[in-house]
Biopython code that builds the backbone (N, CA, C, O; Angstrom):
import numpy as np
from Bio.PDB.StructureBuilder import StructureBuilder

atoms = [
    (1, "UNK", "N", (1.561, -0.472, 30.920)),
    (1, "UNK", "CA", (0.870, -1.276, 29.773)),
    (1, "UNK", "C", (-0.948, -1.197, 29.984)),
    (1, "UNK", "O", (-1.297, -1.559, 31.108)),
    (2, "UNK", "N", (-1.790, -0.885, 29.296)),
    (2, "UNK", "CA", (-3.061, -0.964, 29.485)),
    (2, "UNK", "C", (-3.504, -2.323, 29.716)),
    (2, "UNK", "O", (-2.851, -3.243, 29.225)),
    (3, "UNK", "N", (-4.633, -2.577, 30.471)),
    (3, "UNK", "CA", (-5.023, -3.938, 30.484)),
    (3, "UNK", "C", (-6.110, -4.300, 29.324)),
    (3, "UNK", "O", (-6.730, -3.377, 28.795)),
    (4, "UNK", "N", (-6.296, -5.409, 29.004)),
    (4, "UNK", "CA", (-7.203, -5.688, 28.198)),
    (4, "UNK", "C", (-8.591, -4.927, 27.925)),
    (4, "UNK", "O", (-9.173, -4.464, 26.944)),
    (5, "UNK", "N", (-8.820, -5.043, 29.322)),
    (5, "UNK", "CA", (-10.369, -4.375, 29.703)),
    (5, "UNK", "C", (-10.305, -2.907, 28.996)),
    (5, "UNK", "O", (-11.173, -2.514, 28.217)),
    (6, "UNK", "N", (-9.135, -2.136, 29.380)),
    (6, "UNK", "CA", (-9.397, -0.853, 29.100)),
    (6, "UNK", "C", (-9.023, -0.481, 27.740)),
    (6, "UNK", "O", (-9.170, 0.693, 27.397)),
    (7, "UNK", "N", (-8.546, -1.365, 26.908)),
    (7, "UNK", "CA", (-8.296, -1.253, 25.589)),
    (7, "UNK", "C", (-9.369, -1.089, 24.956)),
    (7, "UNK", "O", (-10.283, -1.894, 25.127)),
    (8, "UNK", "N", (-9.519, 0.050, 24.028)),
    (8, "UNK", "CA", (-10.506, -0.081, 22.824)),
    (8, "UNK", "C", (-10.925, -1.340, 22.250)),
    (8, "UNK", "O", (-10.073, -1.972, 21.625)),
    (9, "UNK", "N", (-12.472, -1.967, 22.390)),
    (9, "UNK", "CA", (-12.782, -2.947, 21.645)),
    (9, "UNK", "C", (-12.346, -3.360, 20.513)),
    (9, "UNK", "O", (-12.032, -4.537, 20.336)),
    (10, "UNK", "N", (-12.239, -2.096, 19.238)),
    (10, "UNK", "CA", (-11.906, -2.535, 17.971)),
    (10, "UNK", "C", (-10.522, -2.891, 18.137)),
    (10, "UNK", "O", (-10.202, -3.896, 17.502)),
    (11, "UNK", "N", (-9.568, -2.320, 18.846)),
    (11, "UNK", "CA", (-8.457, -2.243, 18.889)),
    (11, "UNK", "C", (-8.056, -3.743, 19.061)),
    (11, "UNK", "O", (-7.434, -4.391, 18.219)),
    (12, "UNK", "N", (-8.515, -4.227, 20.323)),
    (12, "UNK", "CA", (-8.323, -5.544, 20.724)),
    (12, "UNK", "C", (-8.565, -6.811, 19.888)),
    (12, "UNK", "O", (-7.992, -7.900, 19.859)),
    (13, "UNK", "N", (-9.778, -6.217, 19.108)),
    (13, "UNK", "CA", (-10.525, -7.229, 17.870)),
    (13, "UNK", "C", (-9.416, -7.277, 16.906)),
    (13, "UNK", "O", (-8.953, -8.292, 16.385)),
    (14, "UNK", "N", (-9.045, -6.060, 16.731)),
    (14, "UNK", "CA", (-8.117, -6.308, 15.530)),
    (14, "UNK", "C", (-6.557, -7.230, 15.451)),
    (14, "UNK", "O", (-5.898, -7.616, 14.485)),
    (15, "UNK", "N", (-6.356, -7.352, 16.899)),
    (15, "UNK", "CA", (-5.311, -8.190, 17.309)),
    (15, "UNK", "C", (-5.808, -9.674, 17.507)),
    (15, "UNK", "O", (-4.947, -10.541, 17.357)),
    (16, "UNK", "N", (-7.081, -10.075, 17.823)),
    (16, "UNK", "CA", (-7.396, -11.485, 18.246)),
    (16, "UNK", "C", (-7.671, -12.040, 17.005)),
    (16, "UNK", "O", (-7.309, -13.187, 16.745)),
    (17, "UNK", "N", (-8.423, -11.178, 16.014)),
    (17, "UNK", "CA", (-8.632, -11.991, 14.523)),
    (17, "UNK", "C", (-8.034, -11.112, 13.477)),
    (17, "UNK", "O", (-8.746, -10.251, 12.959)),
    (18, "UNK", "N", (-6.624, -11.272, 13.076)),
    (18, "UNK", "CA", (-5.883, -10.353, 12.048)),
    (18, "UNK", "C", (-6.315, -10.824, 10.822)),
    (18, "UNK", "O", (-6.437, -12.020, 10.557)),
    (19, "UNK", "N", (-6.592, -9.745, 9.932)),
    (19, "UNK", "CA", (-6.836, -10.342, 8.658)),
    (19, "UNK", "C", (-5.543, -10.617, 7.767)),
    (19, "UNK", "O", (-4.489, -10.232, 8.273)),
    (20, "UNK", "N", (-5.471, -11.165, 6.639)),
    (20, "UNK", "CA", (-4.412, -11.721, 5.801)),
    (20, "UNK", "C", (-3.836, -10.383, 5.486)),
    (20, "UNK", "O", (-4.634, -9.504, 5.159)),
    (21, "UNK", "N", (-2.637, -10.119, 5.534)),
    (21, "UNK", "CA", (-1.837, -9.129, 5.159)),
    (21, "UNK", "C", (-1.324, -7.939, 6.102)),
    (21, "UNK", "O", (-0.458, -7.093, 5.881)),
    (22, "UNK", "N", (-2.302, -8.186, 7.451)),
    (22, "UNK", "CA", (-2.298, -7.416, 8.281)),
    (22, "UNK", "C", (-0.980, -6.978, 9.035)),
    (22, "UNK", "O", (-0.726, -5.824, 9.380)),
    (23, "UNK", "N", (-0.079, -8.232, 9.260)),
    (23, "UNK", "CA", (1.372, -8.128, 9.626)),
    (23, "UNK", "C", (1.878, -7.113, 9.021)),
    (23, "UNK", "O", (2.157, -6.041, 9.558)),
    (24, "UNK", "N", (2.076, -7.503, 7.447)),
    (24, "UNK", "CA", (3.054, -6.873, 6.534)),
    (24, "UNK", "C", (2.460, -5.158, 6.352)),
    (24, "UNK", "O", (3.197, -4.243, 5.984)),
    (25, "UNK", "N", (0.890, -4.978, 6.721)),
    (25, "UNK", "CA", (0.697, -3.444, 6.706)),
    (25, "UNK", "C", (1.197, -2.850, 8.055)),
    (25, "UNK", "O", (1.640, -1.704, 7.976)),
    (26, "UNK", "N", (1.200, -3.352, 9.096)),
    (26, "UNK", "CA", (1.329, -2.953, 10.304)),
    (26, "UNK", "C", (3.157, -2.600, 10.350)),
    (26, "UNK", "O", (3.689, -1.760, 11.077)),
    (27, "UNK", "N", (3.800, -3.437, 9.436)),
    (27, "UNK", "CA", (5.213, -3.542, 9.445)),
    (27, "UNK", "C", (5.526, -1.968, 8.623)),
    (27, "UNK", "O", (6.426, -1.214, 8.994)),
    (28, "UNK", "N", (4.689, -1.700, 7.572)),
    (28, "UNK", "CA", (4.750, -0.729, 6.848)),
    (28, "UNK", "C", (4.655, 0.753, 7.664)),
    (28, "UNK", "O", (5.343, 1.772, 7.607)),
    (29, "UNK", "N", (3.501, 0.380, 8.427)),
    (29, "UNK", "CA", (2.996, 1.686, 9.006)),
    (29, "UNK", "C", (4.081, 1.903, 10.063)),
    (29, "UNK", "O", (4.388, 3.091, 10.160)),
    (30, "UNK", "N", (4.793, 1.019, 10.940)),
    (30, "UNK", "CA", (6.054, 1.273, 11.756)),
    (30, "UNK", "C", (7.124, 2.089, 11.101)),
    (30, "UNK", "O", (7.668, 3.113, 11.516)),
    (31, "UNK", "N", (7.319, 1.408, 9.965)),
    (31, "UNK", "CA", (8.588, 1.795, 9.027)),
    (31, "UNK", "C", (8.444, 3.161, 8.343)),
    (31, "UNK", "O", (9.423, 3.901, 8.442)),
    (32, "UNK", "N", (7.340, 3.630, 7.640)),
    (32, "UNK", "CA", (7.013, 4.587, 7.464)),
    (32, "UNK", "C", (7.204, 5.758, 8.370)),
    (32, "UNK", "O", (7.782, 6.792, 8.034)),
    (33, "UNK", "N", (6.696, 5.534, 9.504)),
    (33, "UNK", "CA", (6.529, 6.513, 10.660)),
    (33, "UNK", "C", (7.859, 6.657, 11.050)),
    (33, "UNK", "O", (8.197, 7.841, 11.077)),
    (34, "UNK", "N", (8.832, 5.776, 11.397)),
    (34, "UNK", "CA", (10.387, 6.090, 11.482)),
    (34, "UNK", "C", (11.041, 6.857, 10.625)),
    (34, "UNK", "O", (11.913, 7.691, 10.868)),
    (35, "UNK", "N", (10.440, 6.438, 9.296)),
    (35, "UNK", "CA", (11.277, 6.942, 8.032)),
    (35, "UNK", "C", (10.963, 8.259, 7.904)),
    (35, "UNK", "O", (11.839, 9.093, 7.678)),
    (36, "UNK", "N", (9.583, 8.600, 8.046)),
    (36, "UNK", "CA", (9.204, 10.163, 8.330)),
    (36, "UNK", "C", (9.403, 11.235, 9.190)),
    (36, "UNK", "O", (9.532, 12.433, 8.939)),
    (37, "UNK", "N", (9.409, 10.436, 10.576)),
    (37, "UNK", "CA", (9.465, 11.238, 11.585)),
    (37, "UNK", "C", (10.916, 11.064, 12.282)),
    (37, "UNK", "O", (11.562, 12.101, 12.428)),
    (38, "UNK", "N", (11.439, 9.948, 12.689)),
    (38, "UNK", "CA", (12.391, 9.774, 13.527)),
    (38, "UNK", "C", (13.908, 10.118, 12.953)),
    (38, "UNK", "O", (14.738, 10.847, 13.496)),
    (39, "UNK", "N", (14.048, 9.371, 11.667)),
    (39, "UNK", "CA", (15.388, 9.573, 10.726)),
    (39, "UNK", "C", (15.734, 11.109, 10.584)),
    (39, "UNK", "O", (16.731, 11.678, 11.029)),
    (40, "UNK", "N", (14.565, 11.717, 9.782)),
    (40, "UNK", "CA", (14.962, 13.161, 9.539)),
    (40, "UNK", "C", (15.839, 13.979, 10.905)),
    (40, "UNK", "O", (16.856, 14.665, 10.805)),
    (41, "UNK", "N", (15.076, 13.647, 12.137)),
    (41, "UNK", "CA", (15.540, 14.358, 13.189)),
    (41, "UNK", "C", (16.659, 13.975, 13.689)),
    (41, "UNK", "O", (17.310, 14.759, 14.380)),
    (42, "UNK", "N", (17.110, 12.663, 13.431)),
    (42, "UNK", "CA", (18.526, 12.181, 13.962)),
    (42, "UNK", "C", (19.592, 12.356, 12.859)),
    (42, "UNK", "O", (20.579, 11.628, 12.752)),
    (43, "UNK", "N", (19.284, 13.427, 12.024)),
    (43, "UNK", "CA", (20.479, 13.317, 11.221)),
    (43, "UNK", "C", (20.658, 14.827, 10.708)),
    (43, "UNK", "O", (21.632, 15.227, 10.070)),
    (44, "UNK", "N", (19.500, 15.631, 11.114)),
    (44, "UNK", "CA", (19.778, 17.376, 11.011)),
    (44, "UNK", "C", (18.524, 18.174, 11.752)),
    (44, "UNK", "O", (17.339, 17.838, 11.753)),
    (45, "UNK", "N", (18.891, 18.868, 12.129)),
    (45, "UNK", "CA", (17.929, 19.942, 12.663)),
    (45, "UNK", "C", (16.441, 20.131, 11.882)),
    (45, "UNK", "O", (16.307, 20.867, 10.904)),
    (46, "UNK", "N", (15.706, 19.599, 12.287)),
    (46, "UNK", "CA", (14.313, 19.881, 11.337)),
    (46, "UNK", "C", (13.405, 20.861, 12.347)),
    (46, "UNK", "O", (13.193, 20.565, 13.523)),
    (47, "UNK", "N", (12.934, 22.002, 11.740)),
    (47, "UNK", "CA", (12.085, 22.969, 12.593)),
    (47, "UNK", "C", (10.678, 22.289, 12.757)),
    (47, "UNK", "O", (10.176, 21.548, 11.912)),
    (48, "UNK", "N", (10.184, 22.591, 13.798)),
    (48, "UNK", "CA", (8.617, 22.109, 14.020)),
    (48, "UNK", "C", (7.920, 23.350, 14.407)),
    (48, "UNK", "O", (7.851, 23.617, 15.606)),
    (49, "UNK", "N", (7.526, 23.943, 13.751)),
    (49, "UNK", "CA", (7.266, 25.495, 13.790)),
    (49, "UNK", "C", (5.733, 25.229, 13.878)),
    (49, "UNK", "O", (5.068, 26.078, 14.472)),
    (50, "UNK", "N", (5.089, 24.126, 13.342)),
    (50, "UNK", "CA", (3.515, 24.183, 13.279)),
    (50, "UNK", "C", (2.931, 23.504, 14.680)),
    (50, "UNK", "O", (3.296, 22.345, 14.881)),
    (51, "UNK", "N", (2.219, 24.004, 15.487)),
    (51, "UNK", "CA", (1.632, 23.250, 16.538)),
    (51, "UNK", "C", (0.995, 22.097, 15.848)),
    (51, "UNK", "O", (1.323, 20.930, 16.062)),
    (52, "UNK", "N", (0.078, 22.466, 15.018)),
    (52, "UNK", "CA", (-0.730, 21.325, 14.555)),
    (52, "UNK", "C", (-0.035, 20.156, 14.284)),
    (52, "UNK", "O", (-0.330, 19.071, 14.785)),
    (53, "UNK", "N", (0.767, 20.319, 13.601)),
    (53, "UNK", "CA", (1.785, 19.156, 13.011)),
    (53, "UNK", "C", (2.495, 18.632, 14.201)),
    (53, "UNK", "O", (2.401, 17.404, 14.210)),
    (54, "UNK", "N", (3.010, 18.979, 14.968)),
    (54, "UNK", "CA", (3.477, 18.283, 16.277)),
    (54, "UNK", "C", (2.483, 17.634, 16.867)),
    (54, "UNK", "O", (2.695, 16.434, 17.038)),
    (55, "UNK", "N", (1.275, 18.128, 17.302)),
    (55, "UNK", "CA", (0.235, 17.699, 17.717)),
    (55, "UNK", "C", (-0.014, 16.035, 16.889)),
    (55, "UNK", "O", (-0.122, 14.924, 17.409)),
    (56, "UNK", "N", (-0.037, 16.374, 15.682)),
    (56, "UNK", "CA", (-0.292, 14.981, 14.825)),
    (56, "UNK", "C", (0.786, 13.871, 14.758)),
    (56, "UNK", "O", (0.544, 12.698, 14.475)),
    (57, "UNK", "N", (1.965, 14.365, 15.042)),
    (57, "UNK", "CA", (2.691, 13.353, 15.023)),
    (57, "UNK", "C", (2.974, 12.647, 16.505)),
    (57, "UNK", "O", (3.552, 11.571, 16.662)),
    (58, "UNK", "N", (2.315, 13.685, 17.787)),
    (58, "UNK", "CA", (2.328, 12.779, 18.961)),
    (58, "UNK", "C", (1.102, 11.866, 18.839)),
    (58, "UNK", "O", (1.019, 10.738, 19.326)),
    (59, "UNK", "N", (0.221, 12.459, 18.170)),
    (59, "UNK", "CA", (-0.976, 11.302, 18.335)),
    (59, "UNK", "C", (-0.598, 10.045, 17.357)),
    (59, "UNK", "O", (-1.092, 8.928, 17.511)),
    (60, "UNK", "N", (0.253, 10.344, 16.427)),
    (60, "UNK", "CA", (0.484, 9.026, 15.374)),
    (60, "UNK", "C", (1.491, 8.307, 16.308)),
    (60, "UNK", "O", (1.503, 7.082, 16.185)),
    (61, "UNK", "N", (2.496, 8.944, 17.390)),
    (61, "UNK", "CA", (3.170, 7.894, 18.172)),
    (61, "UNK", "C", (2.482, 7.468, 19.365)),
    (61, "UNK", "O", (3.022, 6.623, 20.079)),
    (62, "UNK", "N", (1.340, 7.954, 19.672)),
    (62, "UNK", "CA", (0.593, 7.315, 20.524)),
    (62, "UNK", "C", (-0.132, 6.247, 20.017)),
    (62, "UNK", "O", (-0.308, 5.291, 20.773)),
    (63, "UNK", "N", (-0.567, 6.213, 18.949)),
    (63, "UNK", "CA", (-1.541, 5.237, 18.430)),
    (63, "UNK", "C", (-0.309, 4.214, 18.094)),
    (63, "UNK", "O", (-0.640, 3.141, 18.599)),
    (64, "UNK", "N", (0.797, 4.094, 17.547)),
    (64, "UNK", "CA", (1.884, 3.245, 17.483)),
    (64, "UNK", "C", (1.862, 2.391, 18.915)),
    (64, "UNK", "O", (1.674, 1.198, 19.149)),
    (65, "UNK", "N", (2.091, 3.339, 19.616)),
    (65, "UNK", "CA", (2.172, 2.659, 21.219)),
    (65, "UNK", "C", (1.367, 1.768, 21.848)),
    (65, "UNK", "O", (1.693, 0.831, 22.577)),
    (66, "UNK", "N", (-0.066, 2.252, 21.399)),
    (66, "UNK", "CA", (-1.326, 1.443, 21.839)),
    (66, "UNK", "C", (-1.212, -0.040, 20.696)),
    (66, "UNK", "O", (-1.471, -1.163, 21.127)),
    (67, "UNK", "N", (-0.964, 0.101, 19.833)),
    (67, "UNK", "CA", (-0.560, -1.071, 18.748)),
    (67, "UNK", "C", (0.273, -2.172, 19.584)),
    (67, "UNK", "O", (-0.066, -3.320, 19.875)),
    (68, "UNK", "N", (1.392, -1.520, 19.864)),
    (68, "UNK", "CA", (2.374, -2.626, 20.588)),
    (68, "UNK", "C", (2.119, -2.879, 22.078)),
    (68, "UNK", "O", (2.688, -3.740, 22.748)),
    (69, "UNK", "N", (1.168, -1.995, 22.519)),
    (69, "UNK", "CA", (0.828, -2.493, 23.955)),
    (69, "UNK", "C", (-0.130, -3.516, 23.664)),
    (69, "UNK", "O", (0.049, -4.650, 24.109)),
    (70, "UNK", "N", (-1.148, -3.228, 22.952)),
    (70, "UNK", "CA", (-2.339, -4.248, 22.539)),
    (70, "UNK", "C", (-1.618, -5.765, 22.104)),
    (70, "UNK", "O", (-1.929, -6.857, 22.579)),
    (71, "UNK", "N", (-0.775, -5.551, 21.267)),
    (71, "UNK", "CA", (-0.304, -6.853, 20.826)),
    (71, "UNK", "C", (0.849, -7.838, 22.038)),
    (71, "UNK", "O", (1.129, -9.037, 22.018)),
    (72, "UNK", "N", (1.235, -6.897, 22.860)),
    (72, "UNK", "CA", (1.872, -7.640, 24.133)),
    (72, "UNK", "C", (0.925, -8.072, 24.905)),
    (72, "UNK", "O", (1.286, -9.063, 25.540)),
    (73, "UNK", "N", (-0.287, -7.692, 25.143)),
    (73, "UNK", "CA", (-1.355, -8.232, 25.862)),
    (73, "UNK", "C", (-1.935, -9.821, 25.004)),
    (73, "UNK", "O", (-2.243, -10.929, 25.442)),
    (74, "UNK", "N", (-1.896, -9.429, 24.088)),
    (74, "UNK", "CA", (-2.419, -10.824, 23.228)),
    (74, "UNK", "C", (-1.016, -11.621, 23.262)),
    (74, "UNK", "O", (-0.992, -12.683, 23.884)),
    (75, "UNK", "N", (-0.101, -11.258, 22.761)),
    (75, "UNK", "CA", (1.128, -12.208, 23.079)),
    (75, "UNK", "C", (1.293, -12.901, 24.454)),
    (75, "UNK", "O", (1.337, -14.129, 24.513)),
    (76, "UNK", "N", (1.386, -12.135, 25.547)),
    (76, "UNK", "CA", (1.410, -12.612, 26.788)),
    (76, "UNK", "C", (0.166, -13.487, 27.209)),
    (76, "UNK", "O", (0.387, -14.216, 28.176)),
    (77, "UNK", "N", (-1.125, -13.553, 26.656)),
    (77, "UNK", "CA", (-1.981, -14.366, 26.823)),
    (77, "UNK", "C", (-2.053, -15.585, 26.314)),
    (77, "UNK", "O", (-2.671, -16.447, 26.939)),
    (78, "UNK", "N", (-1.377, -15.908, 24.970)),
    (78, "UNK", "CA", (-1.079, -16.987, 24.379)),
    (78, "UNK", "C", (-0.094, -17.650, 25.012)),
    (78, "UNK", "O", (-0.098, -18.878, 24.929)),
    (79, "UNK", "N", (1.055, -16.910, 25.850)),
    (79, "UNK", "CA", (2.131, -17.507, 26.311)),
    (79, "UNK", "C", (1.785, -18.200, 27.780)),
    (79, "UNK", "O", (2.579, -18.864, 28.447)),
    (80, "UNK", "N", (0.617, -17.933, 28.073)),
    (80, "UNK", "CA", (0.072, -18.106, 29.402)),
    (80, "UNK", "C", (0.462, -17.228, 30.641)),
    (80, "UNK", "O", (0.486, -17.683, 31.785)),
    (81, "UNK", "N", (0.795, -15.805, 30.288)),
    (81, "UNK", "CA", (1.042, -14.730, 31.083)),
    (81, "UNK", "C", (-0.106, -14.291, 31.912)),
    (81, "UNK", "O", (0.010, -13.327, 32.668)),
]
sb = StructureBuilder()
sb.init_structure("model")
sb.init_model(0)
sb.init_chain("A")
sb.init_seg("    ")
for serial, (resi, resn, name, xyz) in enumerate(atoms, 1):
    if name == "N":
        sb.init_residue(resn, " ", resi, " ")
    sb.init_atom(name, np.array(xyz, "f"), 0.0, 1.0, " ", f" {name:<3s}", serial, name[0])
structure = sb.get_structure()
């Protein structure tokens, strides 16, 4: 997990001062990613023939993991960890 110092400032700020509706938007972002990419691959063979599409999927997954890491840092700090 990244330390808060190495986390991009705008992403860290996004979690320190969340705007109204942000939690719901994040839930939709994660849900949409799972529905679009994980579920089809779980139920049938999906050809990933386009290297650019594969790279974009990996970048989206990386971004979602960074959001999780950033949230874990903020939650840990609020719990005194």
